[in-house]
C-alpha atoms as a printed R data frame, in Angstrom:
    type eleno elety resid chain resno       x      y      z
1   ATOM     1    CA   MET     A     1  82.758 35.019 55.057
2   ATOM     2    CA   THR     A     2  86.419 34.716 55.797
3   ATOM     3    CA   SER     A     3  87.128 37.076 58.923
4   ATOM     4    CA   SER     A     4  89.749 39.639 58.824
5   ATOM     5    CA   ALA     A     5  90.816 39.756 62.442
6   ATOM     6    CA   PRO     A     6  94.269 41.187 63.271
7   ATOM     7    CA   GLY     A     7  97.156 39.096 64.010
8   ATOM     8    CA   PRO     A     8  98.685 39.137 67.487
9   ATOM     9    CA   ALA     A     9 100.980 42.306 68.012
10  ATOM    10    CA   ALA     A    10 103.728 40.211 69.857
11  ATOM    11    CA   GLY     A    11 104.104 36.719 71.109
12  ATOM    12    CA   ALA     A    12 101.270 33.996 71.519
13  ATOM    13    CA   PRO     A    13  97.945 35.336 72.580
14  ATOM    14    CA   ALA     A    14  96.336 34.186 75.888
15  ATOM    15    CA   VAL     A    15  92.487 33.438 76.071
16  ATOM    16    CA   ARG     A    16  90.210 34.898 78.673
17  ATOM    17    CA   THR     A    17  86.490 35.444 79.142
18  ATOM    18    CA   LEU     A    18  85.215 38.732 77.555
19  ATOM    19    CA   THR     A    19  82.263 40.785 78.501
20  ATOM    20    CA   ALA     A    20  79.628 41.179 75.880
21  ATOM    21    CA   ALA     A    21  80.731 44.901 75.291
22  ATOM    22    CA   GLU     A    22  84.354 43.815 74.794
23  ATOM    23    CA   HIS     A    23  83.235 41.081 72.408
24  ATOM    24    CA   LEU     A    24  81.028 43.400 70.351
25  ATOM    25    CA   ALA     A    25  83.780 46.140 70.393
26  ATOM    26    CA   PHE     A    26  86.059 43.553 68.737
27  ATOM    27    CA   ILE     A    27  83.647 42.598 66.060
28  ATOM    28    CA   ARG     A    28  83.039 46.287 65.296
29  ATOM    29    CA   SER     A    29  86.819 46.776 64.822
30  ATOM    30    CA   VAL     A    30  86.863 43.887 62.382
31  ATOM    31    CA   THR     A    31  83.930 45.194 60.374
32  ATOM    32    CA   GLU     A    32  85.399 48.594 60.185
33  ATOM    33    CA   ARG     A    33  88.108 47.593 58.060
34  ATOM    34    CA   PRO     A    34  87.353 47.377 54.235
35  ATOM    35    CA   GLY     A    35  85.669 43.926 53.606
36  ATOM    36    CA   GLY     A    36  85.945 42.947 57.196
37  ATOM    37    CA   THR     A    37  83.249 40.745 58.545
38  ATOM    38    CA   ALA     A    38  82.322 37.913 60.931
39  ATOM    39    CA   SER     A    39  79.435 35.511 60.984
40  ATOM    40    CA   PHE     A    40  76.316 36.667 62.852
41  ATOM    41    CA   LEU     A    41  76.586 33.316 64.725
42  ATOM    42    CA   GLN     A    42  79.635 34.809 66.276
43  ATOM    43    CA   THR     A    43  78.178 37.992 67.676
44  ATOM    44    CA   PRO     A    44  77.529 38.371 71.351
45  ATOM    45    CA   ALA     A    45  73.742 38.775 70.657
46  ATOM    46    CA   TRP     A    46  73.362 35.325 69.065
47  ATOM    47    CA   ALA     A    47  73.700 33.748 72.726
48  ATOM    48    CA   ALA     A    48  70.246 35.072 73.463
49  ATOM    49    CA   VAL     A    49  68.848 33.272 70.401
50  ATOM    50    CA   LYS     A    50  70.071 29.921 71.701
51  ATOM    51    CA   PRO     A    51  68.908 29.741 75.248
52  ATOM    52    CA   GLU     A    52  68.876 25.909 75.380
53  ATOM    53    CA   TRP     A    53  72.771 26.469 75.378
54  ATOM    54    CA   THR     A    54  74.729 28.183 78.002
55  ATOM    55    CA   SER     A    55  77.335 30.691 76.461
56  ATOM    56    CA   GLU     A    56  80.453 32.591 76.877
57  ATOM    57    CA   SER     A    57  82.328 35.325 75.033
58  ATOM    58    CA   ILE     A    58  86.073 34.682 74.880
59  ATOM    59    CA   GLY     A    59  88.968 36.550 73.512
60  ATOM    60    CA   TRP     A    60  92.435 36.145 72.443
61  ATOM    61    CA   VAL     A    61  94.595 38.859 74.061
62  ATOM    62    CA   VAL     A    62  98.227 40.073 73.774
63  ATOM    63    CA   THR     A    63  99.948 42.348 76.352
64  ATOM    64    CA   ASP     A    64 102.634 44.729 75.324
65  ATOM    65    CA   ALA     A    65 105.804 45.520 77.231
66  ATOM    66    CA   GLY     A    66 103.875 48.529 78.878
67  ATOM    67    CA   GLY     A    67 101.221 46.147 80.232
68  ATOM    68    CA   ALA     A    68  98.580 47.450 77.576
69  ATOM    69    CA   GLU     A    69  96.248 44.552 76.533
70  ATOM    70    CA   GLN     A    70  94.752 44.301 73.027
71  ATOM    71    CA   VAL     A    71  92.040 41.876 72.055
72  ATOM    72    CA   VAL     A    72  93.220 40.250 68.746
73  ATOM    73    CA   GLY     A    73  90.434 37.508 68.304
74  ATOM    74    CA   ALA     A    74  87.072 36.594 69.684
75  ATOM    75    CA   ALA     A    75  84.586 33.892 69.812
76  ATOM    76    CA   LEU     A    76  81.071 33.127 71.015
77  ATOM    77    CA   VAL     A    77  81.174 29.693 72.619
78  ATOM    78    CA   LEU     A    78  77.922 27.794 73.159
79  ATOM    79    CA   TYR     A    79  78.033 24.969 75.678
80  ATOM    80    CA   ARG     A    80  75.761 21.919 75.545
81  ATOM    81    CA   GLN     A    81  75.602 19.604 78.588
82  ATOM    82    CA   LEU     A    82  75.946 15.952 78.426
83  ATOM    83    CA   PRO     A    83  72.839 14.040 79.868
84  ATOM    84    CA   ARG     A    84  73.379 13.501 83.598
85  ATOM    85    CA   VAL     A    85  77.089 14.715 83.585
86  ATOM    86    CA   ARG     A    86  78.483 18.363 84.264
87  ATOM    87    CA   ARG     A    87  80.608 18.158 81.243
88  ATOM    88    CA   TYR     A    88  80.004 20.066 78.055
89  ATOM    89    CA   LEU     A    89  80.447 20.142 74.269
90  ATOM    90    CA   ALA     A    90  81.875 23.562 73.426
91  ATOM    91    CA   TYR     A    91  80.546 24.739 70.042
92  ATOM    92    CA   LEU     A    92  82.020 27.706 68.091
93  ATOM    93    CA   PRO     A    93  79.563 28.053 65.009
94  ATOM    94    CA   GLU     A    94  81.222 29.632 62.074
95  ATOM    95    CA   GLY     A    95  83.874 30.736 64.298
96  ATOM    96    CA   PRO     A    96  86.195 31.863 66.010
97  ATOM    97    CA   VAL     A    97  87.029 35.298 64.574
98  ATOM    98    CA   LEU     A    98  90.819 35.213 64.472
99  ATOM    99    CA   ASP     A    99  93.751 35.513 62.093
100 ATOM   100    CA   TRP     A   100  93.170 32.192 60.148
101 ATOM   101    CA   SER     A   101  95.916 33.160 57.658
102 ATOM   102    CA   SER     A   102  98.463 32.321 60.438
103 ATOM   103    CA   GLU     A   103 100.946 29.544 59.774
104 ATOM   104    CA   ARG     A   104 101.116 28.883 63.358
105 ATOM   105    CA   LEU     A   105  97.380 28.183 64.380
106 ATOM   106    CA   GLN     A   106  98.358 26.204 67.150
107 ATOM   107    CA   ASP     A   107  99.417 29.367 69.092
108 ATOM   108    CA   TRP     A   108  95.742 30.375 68.828
109 ATOM   109    CA   LEU     A   109  94.127 26.962 69.227
110 ATOM   110    CA   GLU     A   110  96.132 25.532 72.172
111 ATOM   111    CA   PRO     A   111  95.136 28.501 74.710
112 ATOM   112    CA   LEU     A   112  91.625 27.886 73.333
113 ATOM   113    CA   ALA     A   113  91.613 24.265 74.295
114 ATOM   114    CA   ALA     A   114  93.201 24.933 77.727
115 ATOM   115    CA   HIS     A   115  90.357 27.655 78.425
116 ATOM   116    CA   LEU     A   116  87.602 25.331 77.409
117 ATOM   117    CA   ARG     A   117  88.891 22.324 79.233
118 ATOM   118    CA   ALA     A   118  89.145 24.389 82.539
119 ATOM   119    CA   LYS     A   119  85.375 25.256 81.815
120 ATOM   120    CA   GLY     A   120  84.467 21.539 81.786
121 ATOM   121    CA   ALA     A   121  84.362 20.906 78.115
122 ATOM   122    CA   PHE     A   122  85.024 17.361 76.904
123 ATOM   123    CA   GLY     A   123  85.252 18.379 73.306
124 ATOM   124    CA   ILE     A   124  85.400 21.322 71.099
125 ATOM   125    CA   ARG     A   125  83.456 21.901 67.656
126 ATOM   126    CA   MET     A   126  84.255 24.774 65.538
127 ATOM   127    CA   GLY     A   127  83.620 25.881 62.058
128 ATOM   128    CA   PRO     A   128  86.456 27.975 60.640
129 ATOM   129    CA   PRO     A   129  85.041 30.858 58.451
130 ATOM   130    CA   VAL     A   130  87.669 29.993 55.848
131 ATOM   131    CA   VAL     A   131  86.783 29.275 52.043
132 ATOM   132    CA   THR     A   132  88.618 26.317 50.448
133 ATOM   133    CA   ARG     A   133  87.225 26.167 46.915
134 ATOM   134    CA   ARG     A   134  84.678 28.122 44.649
135 ATOM   135    CA   TRP     A   135  82.842 27.054 41.508
136 ATOM   136    CA   SER     A   136  81.144 29.633 39.108
137 ATOM   137    CA   ALA     A   137  77.445 29.434 38.418
138 ATOM   138    CA   ALA     A   138  78.357 28.211 34.836
139 ATOM   139    CA   GLN     A   139  80.347 25.369 36.173
140 ATOM   140    CA   VAL     A   140  77.452 24.187 38.595
141 ATOM   141    CA   LYS     A   141  74.846 24.568 35.722
142 ATOM   142    CA   ALA     A   142  77.219 22.431 33.536
143 ATOM   143    CA   GLY     A   143  77.715 19.843 36.206
144 ATOM   144    CA   ILE     A   144  73.929 19.451 36.523
145 ATOM   145    CA   ALA     A   145  73.553 18.875 32.934
146 ATOM   146    CA   ASP     A   146  76.422 16.308 32.889
147 ATOM   147    CA   GLU     A   147  75.113 12.785 33.657
148 ATOM   148    CA   ALA     A   148  78.695 11.768 34.631
149 ATOM   149    CA   VAL     A   149  78.805 14.384 37.389
150 ATOM   150    CA   ARG     A   150  77.270 13.661 40.802
151 ATOM   151    CA   SER     A   151  78.748 16.215 43.052
152 ATOM   152    CA   LEU     A   152  80.606 19.476 43.054
153 ATOM   153    CA   THR     A   153  83.714 17.596 44.152
154 ATOM   154    CA   ASP     A   154  83.620 16.072 40.560
155 ATOM   155    CA   VAL     A   155  84.162 19.405 39.038
156 ATOM   156    CA   PRO     A   156  87.499 21.124 38.910
157 ATOM   157    CA   PRO     A   157  87.000 24.387 40.917
158 ATOM   158    CA   ALA     A   158  87.502 27.840 39.502
159 ATOM   159    CA   ASP     A   159  89.542 28.713 42.714
160 ATOM   160    CA   ARG     A   160  91.557 26.975 45.463
161 ATOM   161    CA   SER     A   161  92.383 28.878 48.518
162 ATOM   162    CA   GLN     A   162  95.844 28.512 49.787
163 ATOM   163    CA   VAL     A   163  94.758 29.772 53.164
164 ATOM   164    CA   GLY     A   164  91.937 27.247 53.182
165 ATOM   165    CA   ALA     A   165  94.267 24.285 52.399
166 ATOM   166    CA   SER     A   166  96.688 25.630 55.168
167 ATOM   167    CA   VAL     A   167  93.952 25.678 57.711
168 ATOM   168    CA   VAL     A   168  92.887 22.113 56.866
169 ATOM   169    CA   SER     A   169  96.469 20.815 56.884
170 ATOM   170    CA   GLN     A   170  97.236 22.523 60.285
171 ATOM   171    CA   LEU     A   171  94.006 21.204 61.865
172 ATOM   172    CA   ARG     A   172  94.566 17.626 60.768
173 ATOM   173    CA   GLU     A   173  98.242 17.873 62.144
174 ATOM   174    CA   ALA     A   174  96.934 19.255 65.373
175 ATOM   175    CA   GLY     A   175  94.427 16.346 66.037
176 ATOM   176    CA   TRP     A   176  91.229 17.887 64.967
177 ATOM   177    CA   ARG     A   177  88.657 15.810 63.212
178 ATOM   178    CA   PRO     A   178  86.519 16.875 60.282
179 ATOM   179    CA   GLN     A   179  82.823 16.517 60.679
180 ATOM   180    CA   SER     A   180  81.552 16.845 57.111
181 ATOM   181    CA   VAL     A   181  78.993 14.233 55.972
182 ATOM   182    CA   ALA     A   182  77.742 13.237 52.625
183 ATOM   183    CA   GLY     A   183  76.178 16.051 50.724
184 ATOM   184    CA   GLY     A   184  77.949 18.901 52.715
185 ATOM   185    CA   PHE     A   185  75.610 19.259 55.625
186 ATOM   186    CA   ALA     A   186  77.484 18.653 58.827
187 ATOM   187    CA   ALA     A   187  75.882 18.363 62.312
188 ATOM   188    CA   GLY     A   188  75.781 22.059 62.520
189 ATOM   189    CA   GLN     A   189  76.366 24.731 59.796
190 ATOM   190    CA   PRO     A   190  76.368 23.932 56.096
191 ATOM   191    CA   GLN     A   191  79.893 23.373 54.486
192 ATOM   192    CA   TYR     A   192  78.580 24.575 51.054
193 ATOM   193    CA   ASN     A   193  76.937 27.802 50.381
194 ATOM   194    CA   PHE     A   194  75.916 29.810 47.409
195 ATOM   195    CA   GLN     A   195  76.952 33.488 47.288
196 ATOM   196    CA   ILE     A   196  76.756 36.578 44.988
197 ATOM   197    CA   PRO     A   197  80.044 38.747 45.022
198 ATOM   198    CA   LEU     A   198  79.002 42.390 45.036
199 ATOM   199    CA   VAL     A   199  82.412 43.605 44.306
200 ATOM   200    CA   ASP     A   200  84.525 42.873 41.236
201 ATOM   201    CA   ASP     A   201  87.974 41.244 41.234
202 ATOM   202    CA   ALA     A   202  89.629 44.584 41.958
203 ATOM   203    CA   GLY     A   203  87.337 45.019 44.981
204 ATOM   204    CA   GLU     A   204  85.173 47.822 43.286
205 ATOM   205    CA   PRO     A   205  81.407 47.757 44.034
206 ATOM   206    CA   ARG     A   206  79.274 46.119 41.337
207 ATOM   207    CA   THR     A   207  76.356 48.102 39.792
208 ATOM   208    CA   GLU     A   208  73.029 46.740 40.054
209 ATOM   209    CA   GLU     A   209  72.806 46.556 36.371
210 ATOM   210    CA   ASP     A   210  75.905 44.392 36.336
211 ATOM   211    CA   VAL     A   211  74.604 41.871 39.058
212 ATOM   212    CA   LEU     A   212  71.123 41.720 37.085
213 ATOM   213    CA   ALA     A   213  72.987 40.893 33.976
214 ATOM   214    CA   GLY     A   214  74.812 38.106 35.653
215 ATOM   215    CA   MET     A   215  71.532 36.434 36.535
216 ATOM   216    CA   ASN     A   216  70.044 33.872 33.871
217 ATOM   217    CA   GLN     A   217  67.269 34.807 31.719
218 ATOM   218    CA   GLN     A   218  64.708 33.088 33.722
219 ATOM   219    CA   TRP     A   219  65.599 35.183 36.860
220 ATOM   220    CA   ARG     A   220  65.689 38.413 34.925
221 ATOM   221    CA   ARG     A   221  62.131 37.535 33.295
222 ATOM   222    CA   ASN     A   222  60.636 36.727 36.813
223 ATOM   223    CA   ILE     A   223  62.000 39.947 38.321
224 ATOM   224    CA   LYS     A   224  60.428 41.860 35.509
225 ATOM   225    CA   LYS     A   225  57.055 39.865 35.767
226 ATOM   226    CA   ALA     A   226  56.815 40.661 39.439
227 ATOM   227    CA   THR     A   227  57.236 44.390 38.775
228 ATOM   228    CA   LYS     A   228  54.734 44.313 35.911
229 ATOM   229    CA   ALA     A   229  52.137 42.333 38.137
230 ATOM   230    CA   GLY     A   230  52.419 44.975 40.730
231 ATOM   231    CA   VAL     A   231  54.279 43.136 43.583
232 ATOM   232    CA   GLU     A   232  55.595 45.607 46.189
233 ATOM   233    CA   VAL     A   233  58.280 44.841 48.469
234 ATOM   234    CA   GLU     A   234  58.610 46.628 51.987
235 ATOM   235    CA   HIS     A   235  60.591 46.509 55.204
236 ATOM   236    CA   GLY     A   236  58.474 45.017 58.151
237 ATOM   237    CA   SER     A   237  58.718 45.511 61.801
238 ATOM   238    CA   THR     A   238  58.417 43.075 64.762
239 ATOM   239    CA   SER     A   239  54.769 43.543 64.513
240 ATOM   240    CA   ASP     A   240  54.989 41.760 61.139
241 ATOM   241    CA   LEU     A   241  56.505 38.758 62.317
242 ATOM   242    CA   LYS     A   242  53.298 36.868 63.035
243 ATOM   243    CA   ALA     A   243  52.328 37.278 59.287
244 ATOM   244    CA   PHE     A   244  55.812 36.053 58.258
245 ATOM   245    CA   HIS     A   245  55.503 33.071 60.597
246 ATOM   246    CA   GLU     A   246  52.133 31.963 59.254
247 ATOM   247    CA   LEU     A   247  53.513 32.027 55.659
248 ATOM   248    CA   TYR     A   248  56.650 30.367 56.948
249 ATOM   249    CA   ALA     A   249  54.572 27.515 58.621
250 ATOM   250    CA   HIS     A   250  52.790 27.158 55.484
251 ATOM   251    CA   THR     A   251  56.024 26.821 53.415
252 ATOM   252    CA   ALA     A   252  57.247 24.171 55.905
253 ATOM   253    CA   GLU     A   253  54.152 22.128 55.446
254 ATOM   254    CA   ARG     A   254  54.411 22.411 51.664
255 ATOM   255    CA   ASP     A   255  58.108 21.818 51.540
256 ATOM   256    CA   HIS     A   256  58.324 19.135 54.287
257 ATOM   257    CA   PHE     A   257  60.630 20.618 56.827
258 ATOM   258    CA   THR     A   258  59.943 21.395 60.611
259 ATOM   259    CA   PRO     A   259  59.444 25.055 61.115
260 ATOM   260    CA   ARG     A   260  60.894 27.050 64.078
261 ATOM   261    CA   PRO     A   261  58.335 28.586 66.490
262 ATOM   262    CA   LEU     A   262  57.387 32.244 66.239
263 ATOM   263    CA   ARG     A   263  59.175 32.901 69.553
264 ATOM   264    CA   TYR     A   264  62.435 32.116 68.103
265 ATOM   265    CA   PHE     A   265  62.103 34.713 65.453
266 ATOM   266    CA   GLU     A   266  60.787 37.194 67.980
267 ATOM   267    CA   THR     A   267  63.861 36.502 70.010
268 ATOM   268    CA   MET     A   268  66.145 36.834 66.957
269 ATOM   269    CA   PHE     A   269  64.811 40.216 66.059
270 ATOM   270    CA   ASP     A   270  64.846 41.632 69.739
271 ATOM   271    CA   ALA     A   271  68.586 40.384 70.179
272 ATOM   272    CA   LEU     A   272  70.250 41.255 66.785
273 ATOM   273    CA   GLY     A   273  68.224 44.441 66.560
274 ATOM   274    CA   ALA     A   274  69.406 45.738 69.870
275 ATOM   275    CA   GLU     A   275  73.005 45.001 68.993
276 ATOM   276    CA   GLU     A   276  73.138 47.042 65.866
277 ATOM   277    CA   PRO     A   277  70.412 49.130 64.294
278 ATOM   278    CA   ASP     A   278  70.720 47.511 60.863
279 ATOM   279    CA   ARG     A   279  71.682 44.003 61.856
280 ATOM   280    CA   ILE     A   280  68.446 42.258 60.710
281 ATOM   281    CA   ARG     A   281  65.446 43.137 58.666
282 ATOM   282    CA   LEU     A   282  62.259 41.519 57.662
283 ATOM   283    CA   TYR     A   283  61.095 41.895 53.844
284 ATOM   284    CA   LEU     A   284  57.414 41.419 53.064
285 ATOM   285    CA   ALA     A   285  56.228 40.938 49.390
286 ATOM   286    CA   ARG     A   286  52.642 41.799 48.745
287 ATOM   287    CA   HIS     A   287  50.252 41.623 45.597
288 ATOM   288    CA   GLU     A   288  47.030 43.341 45.842
289 ATOM   289    CA   GLY     A   289  47.371 43.294 49.589
290 ATOM   290    CA   ASP     A   290  48.034 39.513 49.698
291 ATOM   291    CA   LEU     A   291  51.387 38.391 51.331
292 ATOM   292    CA   VAL     A   292  53.082 36.237 48.781
293 ATOM   293    CA   ALA     A   293  56.671 36.158 50.084
294 ATOM   294    CA   ALA     A   294  58.594 37.123 53.154
295 ATOM   295    CA   THR     A   295  62.259 36.949 53.993
296 ATOM   296    CA   ILE     A   296  64.933 37.729 56.710
297 ATOM   297    CA   TRP     A   297  68.120 39.601 55.928
298 ATOM   298    CA   ILE     A   298  71.125 39.908 58.223
299 ATOM   299    CA   ARG     A   299  74.199 41.957 57.845
300 ATOM   300    CA   VAL     A   300  77.561 41.948 59.721
301 ATOM   301    CA   GLY     A   301  80.030 44.362 58.119
302 ATOM   302    CA   ALA     A   302  80.552 43.497 54.453
303 ATOM   303    CA   HIS     A   303  78.673 40.457 54.495
304 ATOM   304    CA   THR     A   304  74.858 39.978 54.117
305 ATOM   305    CA   TRP     A   305  72.775 36.874 54.508
306 ATOM   306    CA   TYR     A   306  69.375 35.604 53.188
307 ATOM   307    CA   SER     A   307  68.564 33.862 56.558
308 ATOM   308    CA   TYR     A   308  64.934 32.621 56.246
309 ATOM   309    CA   GLY     A   309  62.262 32.719 53.501
310 ATOM   310    CA   ALA     A   310  58.660 31.930 52.972
311 ATOM   311    CA   SER     A   311  56.383 31.985 50.099
312 ATOM   312    CA   SER     A   312  52.647 31.325 49.255
313 ATOM   313    CA   THR     A   313  51.615 28.483 47.208
314 ATOM   314    CA   GLU     A   314  48.960 30.657 45.560
315 ATOM   315    CA   LYS     A   315  49.900 33.435 43.351
316 ATOM   316    CA   ARG     A   316  53.244 31.770 42.595
317 ATOM   317    CA   ASP     A   317  52.836 33.237 38.954
318 ATOM   318    CA   VAL     A   318  53.610 36.797 40.266
319 ATOM   319    CA   ARG     A   319  57.056 35.734 41.294
320 ATOM   320    CA   GLY     A   320  57.079 37.422 44.852
321 ATOM   321    CA   SER     A   321  60.143 35.209 45.753
322 ATOM   322    CA   ASN     A   322  62.270 36.701 43.010
323 ATOM   323    CA   ALA     A   323  60.981 40.138 43.777
324 ATOM   324    CA   VAL     A   324  62.120 40.022 47.371
325 ATOM   325    CA   GLN     A   325  65.277 38.503 46.639
326 ATOM   326    CA   TRP     A   326  66.055 41.229 44.239
327 ATOM   327    CA   GLN     A   327  65.216 43.988 46.678
328 ATOM   328    CA   MET     A   328  67.460 42.280 49.362
329 ATOM   329    CA   ILE     A   329  70.230 42.132 46.762
330 ATOM   330    CA   ARG     A   330  69.936 45.806 45.820
331 ATOM   331    CA   ASP     A   331  69.797 46.801 49.563
332 ATOM   332    CA   ALA     A   332  73.024 44.795 50.239
333 ATOM   333    CA   LEU     A   333  74.736 46.712 47.366
334 ATOM   334    CA   ALA     A   334  73.362 50.049 48.889
335 ATOM   335    CA   ALA     A   335  74.755 49.023 52.324
336 ATOM   336    CA   GLY     A   336  78.258 48.748 50.810
337 ATOM   337    CA   ALA     A   337  78.298 44.762 51.249
338 ATOM   338    CA   HIS     A   338  80.937 42.599 49.405
339 ATOM   339    CA   VAL     A   339  78.836 39.452 49.670
340 ATOM   340    CA   TYR     A   340  75.197 38.491 49.355
341 ATOM   341    CA   ASP     A   341  74.895 35.030 51.019
342 ATOM   342    CA   LEU     A   342  72.008 32.702 49.911
343 ATOM   343    CA   ARG     A   343  73.358 30.246 52.611
344 ATOM   344    CA   GLY     A   344  73.391 26.369 52.375
345 ATOM   345    CA   ILE     A   345  73.365 23.985 49.463
346 ATOM   346    CA   THR     A   346  74.256 20.353 49.280
347 ATOM   347    CA   SER     A   347  77.091 19.315 47.166
348 ATOM   348    CA   THR     A   348  74.971 16.879 44.943
349 ATOM   349    CA   LEU     A   349  74.645 17.863 41.366
350 ATOM   350    CA   ASP     A   350  72.615 14.624 40.499
351 ATOM   351    CA   SER     A   351  69.669 15.896 38.354
352 ATOM   352    CA   GLU     A   352  67.612 13.026 40.120
353 ATOM   353    CA   ASP     A   353  68.412 14.432 43.539
354 ATOM   354    CA   SER     A   354  65.549 16.339 45.292
355 ATOM   355    CA   HIS     A   355  67.982 18.990 46.436
356 ATOM   356    CA   VAL     A   356  68.913 20.117 42.946
357 ATOM   357    CA   GLY     A   357  65.809 22.375 42.610
358 ATOM   358    CA   LEU     A   358  67.121 24.645 45.275
359 ATOM   359    CA   ILE     A   359  70.651 24.706 43.820
360 ATOM   360    CA   GLN     A   360  69.124 25.636 40.468
361 ATOM   361    CA   PHE     A   361  67.131 28.561 41.960
362 ATOM   362    CA   LYS     A   362  70.215 29.805 43.624
363 ATOM   363    CA   VAL     A   363  72.471 29.225 40.575
364 ATOM   364    CA   GLY     A   364  70.063 31.564 38.651
365 ATOM   365    CA   THR     A   365  71.260 34.375 40.504
366 ATOM   366    CA   GLY     A   366  74.606 34.059 38.727
367 ATOM   367    CA   GLY     A   367  76.770 33.899 41.932
368 ATOM   368    CA   GLU     A   368  79.134 31.089 42.978
369 ATOM   369    CA   ALA     A   369  79.175 27.873 44.901
370 ATOM   370    CA   VAL     A   370  81.545 28.193 47.972
371 ATOM   371    CA   GLU     A   371  83.029 25.422 50.016
372 ATOM   372    CA   TYR     A   372  84.237 26.288 53.651
373 ATOM   373    CA   ALA     A   373  86.468 24.326 55.588
374 ATOM   374    CA   GLY     A   374  83.762 22.748 57.473
375 ATOM   375    CA   GLU     A   375  83.227 21.835 61.056
376 ATOM   376    CA   TRP     A   376  86.093 20.237 63.190
377 ATOM   377    CA   ASP     A   377  86.171 18.562 66.610
378 ATOM   378    CA   LEU     A   378  88.831 18.180 69.101
379 ATOM   379    CA   PRO     A   379  88.129 15.534 71.719
380 ATOM   380    CA   LEU     A   380  89.455 16.908 75.161
381 ATOM   381    CA   SER     A   381  88.267 13.748 77.058
382 ATOM   382    CA   ARG     A   382  88.324 10.694 74.688
383 ATOM   383    CA   PRO     A   383  85.909  8.525 76.656
384 ATOM   384    CA   LEU     A   384  83.341 11.237 76.981
385 ATOM   385    CA   TYR     A   385  83.767 12.363 73.499
386 ATOM   386    CA   LYS     A   386  83.215  8.827 72.309
387 ATOM   387    CA   ALA     A   387  80.103  8.512 74.457
388 ATOM   388    CA   PHE     A   388  78.758 11.893 73.058
389 ATOM   389    CA   ASP     A   389  79.591 10.817 69.518
390 ATOM   390    CA   LEU     A   390  77.569  7.532 70.087
391 ATOM   391    CA   TYR     A   391  74.530  9.391 71.708
392 ATOM   392    CA   MET     A   392  74.412 11.765 68.750
393 ATOM   393    CA   ARG     A   393  74.647  8.949 66.022
394 ATOM   394    CA   ARG     A   394  71.673  7.121 67.852
395 ATOM   395    CA   ARG     A   395  69.719 10.332 67.936
396 ATOM   396    CA   GLY     A   396  70.367 10.889 64.411
């Protein structure tokens, strides 16, 4: 998901507030380049999905000798107020969108800190969209089978990113604090994701046949079984969100997690759908009229995400979940995406861990486990940041 924002034209950029239109124009300029993308959590529309936070669009701008201004980076900032104090944690989820390959990140981060401090922030939390390491599906599968392996970090990666290593090094030197916790789930977004590359090493699009061949035998068998059983996958509209949510609530009860309310998904569809016509889709898998699986798909440029999913306990043998995933993957290929992102996994490979089942489901797609730089904090007021950290630890 590494963004491909342009570097500054000349000199260090300054930071100012952007209008939503300026912010969206910059995101569009990024996604117009080959492979260009940004997290959907960094689009201006995402602010509407998080009404419990106040928000601001900001941009890094440079001005040429003639006085013309160019936006060279952007971010959605979410502000969470401290109890009884008009001071804020400034949160940039999976952002900002800027030139992370820079060897002088301080030129970007110092004006960010100055701007947010002036807005009343006591601290900043951000999640650089920068990959640090990758592991193949075969490596993950072998790690699960090896009793001596307990974590992805016990397995030598297939790839280490020089840009990722540079970002981590520069953040540490600048006083930023990593927020990773055991297992890979930080306070906000997951540090470890599972993704299917939709282009080859030369950047050429993969075919459906190639992606399917990369899956394990069980996945291919389940896709065929769903087709033979007559499972049909279709796009839904906002009027179908109620049916999706009923199945999602059923899934939450079965799998023991707290579901989001229906209104959350209605707001998400209204906000993201209004921003771009193909930003978000609802998929419904039916068998003989019964809804057996439903999912939400999001796309920004060359990156597509499986965002939410639900499945019925009944009729699991018709493999609706595999059918709907395969349709989303096919549609991501058709849209020209470079990545299909199955989102978060933990780093555990312990076969006794309850999270391993989810990892095994995703590993069957034949993709790769990806480690991001994680979330990082910069205290701007150490006493207030310490009080906030204590408050959050007590809540957790």
